[in-house]
PyMOL Python script that loads the backbone (N, CA, C, O; Angstrom):
from pymol import cmd

cmd.read_pdbstr("""\
ATOM      1  N   MET A   1      -7.152  -3.795  -1.651  1.00  0.00           N
ATOM      2  CA  MET A   1      -7.645  -3.198  -2.871  1.00  0.00           C
ATOM      3  C   MET A   1      -9.169  -3.286  -2.859  1.00  0.00           C
ATOM      4  O   MET A   1      -9.728  -4.308  -2.461  1.00  0.00           O
ATOM      5  N   PRO A   2      -9.837  -2.229  -3.289  1.00  0.00           N
ATOM      6  CA  PRO A   2     -11.306  -2.260  -3.322  1.00  0.00           C
ATOM      7  C   PRO A   2     -11.821  -3.338  -4.267  1.00  0.00           C
ATOM      8  O   PRO A   2     -11.166  -3.686  -5.249  1.00  0.00           O
ATOM      9  N   GLN A   3     -13.000  -3.858  -3.956  1.00  0.00           N
ATOM     10  CA  GLN A   3     -13.576  -4.909  -4.778  1.00  0.00           C
ATOM     11  C   GLN A   3     -14.159  -4.381  -6.082  1.00  0.00           C
ATOM     12  O   GLN A   3     -14.282  -5.124  -7.056  1.00  0.00           O
ATOM     13  N   ASN A   4     -14.521  -3.092  -6.104  1.00  0.00           N
ATOM     14  CA  ASN A   4     -15.074  -2.562  -7.351  1.00  0.00           C
ATOM     15  C   ASN A   4     -13.955  -2.322  -8.349  1.00  0.00           C
ATOM     16  O   ASN A   4     -12.783  -2.259  -7.979  1.00  0.00           O
ATOM     17  N   ARG A   5     -14.308  -2.195  -9.566  1.00  0.00           N
ATOM     18  CA  ARG A   5     -13.312  -2.068 -10.624  1.00  0.00           C
ATOM     19  C   ARG A   5     -13.086  -0.622 -11.032  1.00  0.00           C
ATOM     20  O   ARG A   5     -12.338  -0.356 -11.974  1.00  0.00           O
ATOM     21  N   GLU A   6     -13.706   0.296 -10.354  1.00  0.00           N
ATOM     22  CA  GLU A   6     -13.541   1.711 -10.663  1.00  0.00           C
ATOM     23  C   GLU A   6     -13.115   2.451  -9.406  1.00  0.00           C
ATOM     24  O   GLU A   6     -13.528   2.125  -8.293  1.00  0.00           O
ATOM     25  N   LEU A   7     -12.276   3.457  -9.619  1.00  0.00           N
ATOM     26  CA  LEU A   7     -11.807   4.288  -8.524  1.00  0.00           C
ATOM     27  C   LEU A   7     -11.827   5.726  -9.011  1.00  0.00           C
ATOM     28  O   LEU A   7     -11.305   6.035 -10.082  1.00  0.00           O
ATOM     29  N   LEU A   8     -12.425   6.592  -8.231  1.00  0.00           N
ATOM     30  CA  LEU A   8     -12.532   7.994  -8.605  1.00  0.00           C
ATOM     31  C   LEU A   8     -11.518   8.801  -7.803  1.00  0.00           C
ATOM     32  O   LEU A   8     -11.545   8.793  -6.572  1.00  0.00           O
ATOM     33  N   VAL A   9     -10.622   9.500  -8.505  1.00  0.00           N
ATOM     34  CA  VAL A   9      -9.682  10.410  -7.864  1.00  0.00           C
ATOM     35  C   VAL A   9      -9.886  11.793  -8.465  1.00  0.00           C
ATOM     36  O   VAL A   9     -10.153  11.926  -9.659  1.00  0.00           O
ATOM     37  N   THR A  10      -9.759  12.825  -7.631  1.00  0.00           N
ATOM     38  CA  THR A  10      -9.956  14.191  -8.090  1.00  0.00           C
ATOM     39  C   THR A  10      -8.607  14.896  -8.140  1.00  0.00           C
ATOM     40  O   THR A  10      -7.936  15.050  -7.119  1.00  0.00           O
ATOM     41  N   LEU A  11      -8.219  15.319  -9.331  1.00  0.00           N
ATOM     42  CA  LEU A  11      -6.952  15.997  -9.547  1.00  0.00           C
ATOM     43  C   LEU A  11      -7.168  17.184 -10.477  1.00  0.00           C
ATOM     44  O   LEU A  11      -8.235  17.342 -11.068  1.00  0.00           O
ATOM     45  N   LYS A  12      -6.140  18.011 -10.595  1.00  0.00           N
ATOM     46  CA  LYS A  12      -6.165  19.132 -11.537  1.00  0.00           C
ATOM     47  C   LYS A  12      -5.337  18.769 -12.759  1.00  0.00           C
ATOM     48  O   LYS A  12      -4.522  17.848 -12.713  1.00  0.00           O
ATOM     49  N   TYR A  13      -5.545  19.490 -13.848  1.00  0.00           N
ATOM     50  CA  TYR A  13      -4.787  19.219 -15.066  1.00  0.00           C
ATOM     51  C   TYR A  13      -3.310  19.499 -14.901  1.00  0.00           C
ATOM     52  O   TYR A  13      -2.493  18.987 -15.666  1.00  0.00           O
ATOM     53  N   THR A  14      -2.949  20.316 -13.899  1.00  0.00           N
ATOM     54  CA  THR A  14      -1.544  20.631 -13.663  1.00  0.00           C
ATOM     55  C   THR A  14      -0.837  19.572 -12.830  1.00  0.00           C
ATOM     56  O   THR A  14       0.386  19.602 -12.697  1.00  0.00           O
ATOM     57  N   ASN A  15      -1.599  18.633 -12.265  1.00  0.00           N
ATOM     58  CA  ASN A  15      -0.990  17.529 -11.523  1.00  0.00           C
ATOM     59  C   ASN A  15      -0.272  16.600 -12.490  1.00  0.00           C
ATOM     60  O   ASN A  15      -0.584  16.561 -13.680  1.00  0.00           O
ATOM     61  N   THR A  16       0.686  15.858 -11.969  1.00  0.00           N
ATOM     62  CA  THR A  16       1.428  14.916 -12.793  1.00  0.00           C
ATOM     63  C   THR A  16       0.827  13.514 -12.670  1.00  0.00           C
ATOM     64  O   THR A  16      -0.015  13.246 -11.812  1.00  0.00           O
ATOM     65  N   VAL A  17       1.279  12.652 -13.537  1.00  0.00           N
ATOM     66  CA  VAL A  17       0.863  11.253 -13.481  1.00  0.00           C
ATOM     67  C   VAL A  17       1.332  10.637 -12.158  1.00  0.00           C
ATOM     68  O   VAL A  17       0.644   9.789 -11.589  1.00  0.00           O
ATOM     69  N   ALA A  18       2.498  11.062 -11.674  1.00  0.00           N
ATOM     70  CA  ALA A  18       2.990  10.571 -10.386  1.00  0.00           C
ATOM     71  C   ALA A  18       2.032  10.958  -9.260  1.00  0.00           C
ATOM     72  O   ALA A  18       1.827  10.179  -8.329  1.00  0.00           O
ATOM     73  N   ASP A  19       1.444  12.155  -9.337  1.00  0.00           N
ATOM     74  CA  ASP A  19       0.448  12.567  -8.343  1.00  0.00           C
ATOM     75  C   ASP A  19      -0.766  11.646  -8.386  1.00  0.00           C
ATOM     76  O   ASP A  19      -1.328  11.298  -7.347  1.00  0.00           O
ATOM     77  N   MET A  20      -1.165  11.255  -9.586  1.00  0.00           N
ATOM     78  CA  MET A  20      -2.298  10.340  -9.736  1.00  0.00           C
ATOM     79  C   MET A  20      -1.947   8.975  -9.138  1.00  0.00           C
ATOM     80  O   MET A  20      -2.779   8.348  -8.483  1.00  0.00           O
ATOM     81  N   LYS A  21      -0.729   8.525  -9.364  1.00  0.00           N
ATOM     82  CA  LYS A  21      -0.305   7.251  -8.817  1.00  0.00           C
ATOM     83  C   LYS A  21      -0.286   7.284  -7.290  1.00  0.00           C
ATOM     84  O   LYS A  21      -0.648   6.300  -6.644  1.00  0.00           O
ATOM     85  N   HIS A  22       0.136   8.413  -6.707  1.00  0.00           N
ATOM     86  CA  HIS A  22       0.120   8.561  -5.251  1.00  0.00           C
ATOM     87  C   HIS A  22      -1.312   8.501  -4.725  1.00  0.00           C
ATOM     88  O   HIS A  22      -1.564   7.880  -3.692  1.00  0.00           O
ATOM     89  N   ALA A  23      -2.250   9.140  -5.424  1.00  0.00           N
ATOM     90  CA  ALA A  23      -3.658   9.114  -5.002  1.00  0.00           C
ATOM     91  C   ALA A  23      -4.213   7.695  -5.067  1.00  0.00           C
ATOM     92  O   ALA A  23      -4.964   7.283  -4.183  1.00  0.00           O
ATOM     93  N   ILE A  24      -3.854   6.958  -6.090  1.00  0.00           N
ATOM     94  CA  ILE A  24      -4.306   5.571  -6.219  1.00  0.00           C
ATOM     95  C   ILE A  24      -3.682   4.714  -5.120  1.00  0.00           C
ATOM     96  O   ILE A  24      -4.350   3.860  -4.538  1.00  0.00           O
ATOM     97  N   CYS A  25      -2.403   4.945  -4.840  1.00  0.00           N
ATOM     98  CA  CYS A  25      -1.712   4.215  -3.780  1.00  0.00           C
ATOM     99  C   CYS A  25      -2.380   4.461  -2.432  1.00  0.00           C
ATOM    100  O   CYS A  25      -2.578   3.523  -1.661  1.00  0.00           O
ATOM    101  N   ASN A  26      -2.727   5.708  -2.141  1.00  0.00           N
ATOM    102  CA  ASN A  26      -3.375   6.033  -0.875  1.00  0.00           C
ATOM    103  C   ASN A  26      -4.763   5.403  -0.769  1.00  0.00           C
ATOM    104  O   ASN A  26      -5.177   5.003   0.320  1.00  0.00           O
ATOM    105  N   ALA A  27      -5.479   5.311  -1.880  1.00  0.00           N
ATOM    106  CA  ALA A  27      -6.836   4.764  -1.868  1.00  0.00           C
ATOM    107  C   ALA A  27      -6.855   3.237  -1.820  1.00  0.00           C
ATOM    108  O   ALA A  27      -7.774   2.648  -1.251  1.00  0.00           O
ATOM    109  N   THR A  28      -5.856   2.597  -2.407  1.00  0.00           N
ATOM    110  CA  THR A  28      -5.886   1.145  -2.532  1.00  0.00           C
ATOM    111  C   THR A  28      -4.880   0.415  -1.658  1.00  0.00           C
ATOM    112  O   THR A  28      -5.093  -0.741  -1.292  1.00  0.00           O
ATOM    113  N   GLY A  29      -3.782   1.088  -1.321  1.00  0.00           N
ATOM    114  CA  GLY A  29      -2.727   0.429  -0.564  1.00  0.00           C
ATOM    115  C   GLY A  29      -1.730  -0.320  -1.426  1.00  0.00           C
ATOM    116  O   GLY A  29      -0.817  -0.954  -0.896  1.00  0.00           O
ATOM    117  N   VAL A  30      -1.880  -0.265  -2.742  1.00  0.00           N
ATOM    118  CA  VAL A  30      -0.950  -0.924  -3.652  1.00  0.00           C
ATOM    119  C   VAL A  30       0.266  -0.016  -3.822  1.00  0.00           C
ATOM    120  O   VAL A  30       0.100   1.150  -4.180  1.00  0.00           O
ATOM    121  N   PRO A  31       1.485  -0.511  -3.578  1.00  0.00           N
ATOM    122  CA  PRO A  31       2.677   0.324  -3.725  1.00  0.00           C
ATOM    123  C   PRO A  31       2.840   0.853  -5.150  1.00  0.00           C
ATOM    124  O   PRO A  31       2.514   0.170  -6.121  1.00  0.00           O
ATOM    125  N   ILE A  32       3.344   2.066  -5.255  1.00  0.00           N
ATOM    126  CA  ILE A  32       3.505   2.713  -6.560  1.00  0.00           C
ATOM    127  C   ILE A  32       4.438   1.924  -7.472  1.00  0.00           C
ATOM    128  O   ILE A  32       4.263   1.931  -8.691  1.00  0.00           O
ATOM    129  N   THR A  33       5.410   1.255  -6.905  1.00  0.00           N
ATOM    130  CA  THR A  33       6.364   0.497  -7.719  1.00  0.00           C
ATOM    131  C   THR A  33       5.758  -0.758  -8.315  1.00  0.00           C
ATOM    132  O   THR A  33       6.374  -1.393  -9.172  1.00  0.00           O
ATOM    133  N   ASP A  34       4.553  -1.133  -7.874  1.00  0.00           N
ATOM    134  CA  ASP A  34       3.939  -2.375  -8.342  1.00  0.00           C
ATOM    135  C   ASP A  34       2.945  -2.194  -9.477  1.00  0.00           C
ATOM    136  O   ASP A  34       2.355  -3.178  -9.925  1.00  0.00           O
ATOM    137  N   PHE A  35       2.735  -0.965  -9.962  1.00  0.00           N
ATOM    138  CA  PHE A  35       1.797  -0.770 -11.057  1.00  0.00           C
ATOM    139  C   PHE A  35       2.213   0.399 -11.942  1.00  0.00           C
ATOM    140  O   PHE A  35       3.031   1.233 -11.554  1.00  0.00           O
ATOM    141  N   TYR A  36       1.634   0.440 -13.138  1.00  0.00           N
ATOM    142  CA  TYR A  36       1.791   1.574 -14.040  1.00  0.00           C
ATOM    143  C   TYR A  36       0.438   1.862 -14.654  1.00  0.00           C
ATOM    144  O   TYR A  36      -0.467   1.031 -14.589  1.00  0.00           O
ATOM    145  N   LEU A  37       0.296   3.034 -15.248  1.00  0.00           N
ATOM    146  CA  LEU A  37      -0.990   3.471 -15.793  1.00  0.00           C
ATOM    147  C   LEU A  37      -0.905   3.573 -17.307  1.00  0.00           C
ATOM    148  O   LEU A  37       0.130   3.939 -17.862  1.00  0.00           O
ATOM    149  N   MET A  38      -2.017   3.241 -17.970  1.00  0.00           N
ATOM    150  CA  MET A  38      -2.094   3.316 -19.424  1.00  0.00           C
ATOM    151  C   MET A  38      -3.379   4.019 -19.834  1.00  0.00           C
ATOM    152  O   MET A  38      -4.413   3.896 -19.178  1.00  0.00           O
ATOM    153  N   ASN A  39      -3.290   4.754 -20.924  1.00  0.00           N
ATOM    154  CA  ASN A  39      -4.445   5.365 -21.566  1.00  0.00           C
ATOM    155  C   ASN A  39      -4.511   4.762 -22.962  1.00  0.00           C
ATOM    156  O   ASN A  39      -3.791   5.192 -23.864  1.00  0.00           O
ATOM    157  N   GLY A  40      -5.355   3.789 -23.134  1.00  0.00           N
ATOM    158  CA  GLY A  40      -5.384   3.068 -24.412  1.00  0.00           C
ATOM    159  C   GLY A  40      -4.147   2.185 -24.506  1.00  0.00           C
ATOM    160  O   GLY A  40      -3.956   1.276 -23.698  1.00  0.00           O
ATOM    161  N   VAL A  41      -3.310   2.463 -25.503  1.00  0.00           N
ATOM    162  CA  VAL A  41      -2.081   1.690 -25.680  1.00  0.00           C
ATOM    163  C   VAL A  41      -0.849   2.466 -25.237  1.00  0.00           C
ATOM    164  O   VAL A  41       0.268   1.966 -25.366  1.00  0.00           O
ATOM    165  N   HIS A  42      -1.029   3.678 -24.716  1.00  0.00           N
ATOM    166  CA  HIS A  42       0.088   4.527 -24.321  1.00  0.00           C
ATOM    167  C   HIS A  42       0.333   4.440 -22.817  1.00  0.00           C
ATOM    168  O   HIS A  42      -0.588   4.607 -22.017  1.00  0.00           O
ATOM    169  N   VAL A  43       1.579   4.179 -22.447  1.00  0.00           N
ATOM    170  CA  VAL A  43       1.970   4.178 -21.040  1.00  0.00           C
ATOM    171  C   VAL A  43       2.127   5.626 -20.606  1.00  0.00           C
ATOM    172  O   VAL A  43       2.771   6.415 -21.297  1.00  0.00           O
ATOM    173  N   LEU A  44       1.545   5.981 -19.467  1.00  0.00           N
ATOM    174  CA  LEU A  44       1.634   7.342 -18.951  1.00  0.00           C
ATOM    175  C   LEU A  44       2.934   7.507 -18.178  1.00  0.00           C
ATOM    176  O   LEU A  44       3.248   6.704 -17.300  1.00  0.00           O
ATOM    177  N   LEU A  45       3.688   8.549 -18.508  1.00  0.00           N
ATOM    178  CA  LEU A  45       4.975   8.817 -17.874  1.00  0.00           C
ATOM    179  C   LEU A  45       4.780   9.641 -16.608  1.00  0.00           C
ATOM    180  O   LEU A  45       3.976  10.573 -16.589  1.00  0.00           O
ATOM    181  N   ASP A  46       5.507   9.304 -15.562  1.00  0.00           N
ATOM    182  CA  ASP A  46       5.336   9.943 -14.261  1.00  0.00           C
ATOM    183  C   ASP A  46       5.533  11.456 -14.284  1.00  0.00           C
ATOM    184  O   ASP A  46       4.834  12.171 -13.565  1.00  0.00           O
ATOM    185  N   ASP A  47       6.460  11.960 -15.083  1.00  0.00           N
ATOM    186  CA  ASP A  47       6.776  13.388 -15.084  1.00  0.00           C
ATOM    187  C   ASP A  47       5.804  14.227 -15.904  1.00  0.00           C
ATOM    188  O   ASP A  47       5.803  15.452 -15.781  1.00  0.00           O
ATOM    189  N   ASP A  48       4.987  13.608 -16.729  1.00  0.00           N
ATOM    190  CA  ASP A  48       4.047  14.357 -17.573  1.00  0.00           C
ATOM    191  C   ASP A  48       2.853  14.834 -16.751  1.00  0.00           C
ATOM    192  O   ASP A  48       2.401  14.157 -15.828  1.00  0.00           O
ATOM    193  N   THR A  49       2.354  16.013 -17.109  1.00  0.00           N
ATOM    194  CA  THR A  49       1.129  16.498 -16.471  1.00  0.00           C
ATOM    195  C   THR A  49      -0.060  15.771 -17.090  1.00  0.00           C
ATOM    196  O   THR A  49       0.059  15.145 -18.143  1.00  0.00           O
ATOM    197  N   LEU A  50      -1.193  15.863 -16.428  1.00  0.00           N
ATOM    198  CA  LEU A  50      -2.393  15.222 -16.965  1.00  0.00           C
ATOM    199  C   LEU A  50      -2.814  15.877 -18.270  1.00  0.00           C
ATOM    200  O   LEU A  50      -3.335  15.209 -19.163  1.00  0.00           O
ATOM    201  N   LEU A  51      -2.587  17.190 -18.385  1.00  0.00           N
ATOM    202  CA  LEU A  51      -2.913  17.898 -19.622  1.00  0.00           C
ATOM    203  C   LEU A  51      -2.027  17.421 -20.765  1.00  0.00           C
ATOM    204  O   LEU A  51      -2.513  17.167 -21.867  1.00  0.00           O
ATOM    205  N   LYS A  52      -0.726  17.299 -20.503  1.00  0.00           N
ATOM    206  CA  LYS A  52       0.208  16.831 -21.542  1.00  0.00           C
ATOM    207  C   LYS A  52      -0.105  15.395 -21.957  1.00  0.00           C
ATOM    208  O   LYS A  52       0.094  15.016 -23.111  1.00  0.00           O
ATOM    209  N   SER A  53      -0.597  14.601 -21.004  1.00  0.00           N
ATOM    210  CA  SER A  53      -0.944  13.211 -21.304  1.00  0.00           C
ATOM    211  C   SER A  53      -2.295  13.084 -22.001  1.00  0.00           C
ATOM    212  O   SER A  53      -2.736  11.980 -22.320  1.00  0.00           O
ATOM    213  N   ARG A  54      -2.952  14.229 -22.236  1.00  0.00           N
ATOM    214  CA  ARG A  54      -4.258  14.292 -22.907  1.00  0.00           C
ATOM    215  C   ARG A  54      -5.345  13.547 -22.144  1.00  0.00           C
ATOM    216  O   ARG A  54      -6.168  12.837 -22.723  1.00  0.00           O
ATOM    217  N   LEU A  55      -5.324  13.731 -20.817  1.00  0.00           N
ATOM    218  CA  LEU A  55      -6.350  13.128 -19.981  1.00  0.00           C
ATOM    219  C   LEU A  55      -7.398  14.172 -19.658  1.00  0.00           C
ATOM    220  O   LEU A  55      -7.065  15.322 -19.371  1.00  0.00           O
ATOM    221  N   SER A  56      -8.641  13.788 -19.700  1.00  0.00           N
ATOM    222  CA  SER A  56      -9.733  14.688 -19.374  1.00  0.00           C
ATOM    223  C   SER A  56     -10.625  14.023 -18.324  1.00  0.00           C
ATOM    224  O   SER A  56     -10.430  12.863 -17.963  1.00  0.00           O
ATOM    225  N   ALA A  57     -11.589  14.773 -17.855  1.00  0.00           N
ATOM    226  CA  ALA A  57     -12.492  14.244 -16.836  1.00  0.00           C
ATOM    227  C   ALA A  57     -13.209  13.001 -17.357  1.00  0.00           C
ATOM    228  O   ALA A  57     -13.621  12.942 -18.515  1.00  0.00           O
ATOM    229  N   ARG A  58     -13.344  12.036 -16.499  1.00  0.00           N
ATOM    230  CA  ARG A  58     -14.053  10.782 -16.775  1.00  0.00           C
ATOM    231  C   ARG A  58     -13.410   9.910 -17.849  1.00  0.00           C
ATOM    232  O   ARG A  58     -14.066   9.050 -18.436  1.00  0.00           O
ATOM    233  N   VAL A  59     -12.135  10.137 -18.097  1.00  0.00           N
ATOM    234  CA  VAL A  59     -11.446   9.290 -19.061  1.00  0.00           C
ATOM    235  C   VAL A  59     -11.051   7.991 -18.370  1.00  0.00           C
ATOM    236  O   VAL A  59     -10.756   7.976 -17.175  1.00  0.00           O
ATOM    237  N   GLY A  60     -11.050   6.925 -19.117  1.00  0.00           N
ATOM    238  CA  GLY A  60     -10.688   5.626 -18.557  1.00  0.00           C
ATOM    239  C   GLY A  60      -9.187   5.413 -18.564  1.00  0.00           C
ATOM    240  O   GLY A  60      -8.548   5.469 -19.614  1.00  0.00           O
ATOM    241  N   ILE A  61      -8.637   5.173 -17.408  1.00  0.00           N
ATOM    242  CA  ILE A  61      -7.221   4.864 -17.257  1.00  0.00           C
ATOM    243  C   ILE A  61      -7.125   3.421 -16.790  1.00  0.00           C
ATOM    244  O   ILE A  61      -7.879   2.990 -15.919  1.00  0.00           O
ATOM    245  N   HIS A  62      -6.210   2.693 -17.364  1.00  0.00           N
ATOM    246  CA  HIS A  62      -6.036   1.293 -16.998  1.00  0.00           C
ATOM    247  C   HIS A  62      -4.834   1.158 -16.077  1.00  0.00           C
ATOM    248  O   HIS A  62      -3.752   1.665 -16.371  1.00  0.00           O
ATOM    249  N   LEU A  63      -5.035   0.477 -14.973  1.00  0.00           N
ATOM    250  CA  LEU A  63      -3.962   0.189 -14.037  1.00  0.00           C
ATOM    251  C   LEU A  63      -3.451  -1.204 -14.363  1.00  0.00           C
ATOM    252  O   LEU A  63      -4.214  -2.170 -14.386  1.00  0.00           O
ATOM    253  N   ARG A  64      -2.171  -1.297 -14.613  1.00  0.00           N
ATOM    254  CA  ARG A  64      -1.545  -2.588 -14.932  1.00  0.00           C
ATOM    255  C   ARG A  64      -0.529  -2.917 -13.851  1.00  0.00           C
ATOM    256  O   ARG A  64       0.274  -2.067 -13.465  1.00  0.00           O
ATOM    257  N   PHE A  65      -0.564  -4.145 -13.368  1.00  0.00           N
ATOM    258  CA  PHE A  65       0.380  -4.565 -12.344  1.00  0.00           C
ATOM    259  C   PHE A  65       1.685  -5.001 -12.986  1.00  0.00           C
ATOM    260  O   PHE A  65       1.701  -5.618 -14.051  1.00  0.00           O
ATOM    261  N   ARG A  66       2.783  -4.664 -12.311  1.00  0.00           N
ATOM    262  CA  ARG A  66       4.095  -5.150 -12.730  1.00  0.00           C
ATOM    263  C   ARG A  66       4.288  -6.524 -12.085  1.00  0.00           C
ATOM    264  O   ARG A  66       4.366  -6.643 -10.862  1.00  0.00           O
ATOM    265  N   LEU A  67       4.360  -7.523 -12.900  1.00  0.00           N
ATOM    266  CA  LEU A  67       4.537  -8.877 -12.385  1.00  0.00           C
ATOM    267  C   LEU A  67       6.023  -9.168 -12.282  1.00  0.00           C
ATOM    268  O   LEU A  67       6.772  -9.046 -13.251  1.00  0.00           O
ATOM    269  N   ARG A  68       6.419  -9.548 -11.111  1.00  0.00           N
ATOM    270  CA  ARG A  68       7.831  -9.853 -10.877  1.00  0.00           C
ATOM    271  C   ARG A  68       7.931 -11.283 -10.402  1.00  0.00           C
ATOM    272  O   ARG A  68       7.009 -11.840  -9.807  1.00  0.00           O
ATOM    273  N   GLY A  69       9.056 -11.840 -10.680  1.00  0.00           N
ATOM    274  CA  GLY A  69       9.271 -13.203 -10.219  1.00  0.00           C
ATOM    275  C   GLY A  69      10.101 -13.956 -11.229  1.00  0.00           C
ATOM    276  O   GLY A  69      10.609 -13.382 -12.192  1.00  0.00           O
ATOM    277  N   GLY A  70      10.226 -15.178 -11.011  1.00  0.00           N
ATOM    278  CA  GLY A  70      11.008 -16.009 -11.892  1.00  0.00           C
ATOM    279  C   GLY A  70      11.031 -17.411 -11.342  1.00  0.00           C
ATOM    280  O   GLY A  70      10.324 -17.746 -10.391  1.00  0.00           O
ATOM    281  N   LEU A  71      11.829 -18.190 -11.941  1.00  0.00           N
ATOM    282  CA  LEU A  71      11.952 -19.571 -11.504  1.00  0.00           C
ATOM    283  C   LEU A  71      12.822 -19.633 -10.250  1.00  0.00           C
ATOM    284  O   LEU A  71      13.875 -18.998 -10.179  1.00  0.00           O
ATOM    285  N   SER A  72      12.390 -20.371  -9.308  1.00  0.00           N
ATOM    286  CA  SER A  72      13.229 -20.613  -8.139  1.00  0.00           C
ATOM    287  C   SER A  72      13.366 -22.129  -7.997  1.00  0.00           C
ATOM    288  O   SER A  72      12.387 -22.874  -8.029  1.00  0.00           O
ATOM    289  N   TYR A  73      14.566 -22.534  -7.847  1.00  0.00           N
ATOM    290  CA  TYR A  73      14.835 -23.961  -7.736  1.00  0.00           C
ATOM    291  C   TYR A  73      15.046 -24.306  -6.284  1.00  0.00           C
ATOM    292  O   TYR A  73      15.867 -23.691  -5.604  1.00  0.00           O
ATOM    293  N   ILE A  74      14.309 -25.283  -5.807  1.00  0.00           N
ATOM    294  CA  ILE A  74      14.420 -25.729  -4.428  1.00  0.00           C
ATOM    295  C   ILE A  74      15.250 -27.000  -4.423  1.00  0.00           C
ATOM    296  O   ILE A  74      14.970 -27.957  -5.146  1.00  0.00           O
ATOM    297  N   LYS A  75      16.280 -26.982  -3.587  1.00  0.00           N
ATOM    298  CA  LYS A  75      17.143 -28.170  -3.480  1.00  0.00           C
ATOM    299  C   LYS A  75      16.877 -28.905  -2.205  1.00  0.00           C
ATOM    300  O   LYS A  75      17.507 -29.929  -1.941  1.00  0.00           O
TER     301      LYS A  75
END
""", "prot")
cmd.dss("prot")
cmd.show_as("cartoon", "prot")
cmd.util.cbc("prot")
cmd.orient("prot")
């Protein structure tokens, strides 16, 4: 993952959120299943277009990691 906290991807308004996730995956190497995207407090759905999600140029999108795990007992 890049050390900077910003990543610039170029997409069209007709692209989907899943397309954006693929672009982020290609740029960072983080698997798509390990993160989701948010715009403010709204989770972006993979099937929605960027236009439907009300995303515009230079808008801030937050990448959130899906934390998995649990207690493991060692005997």
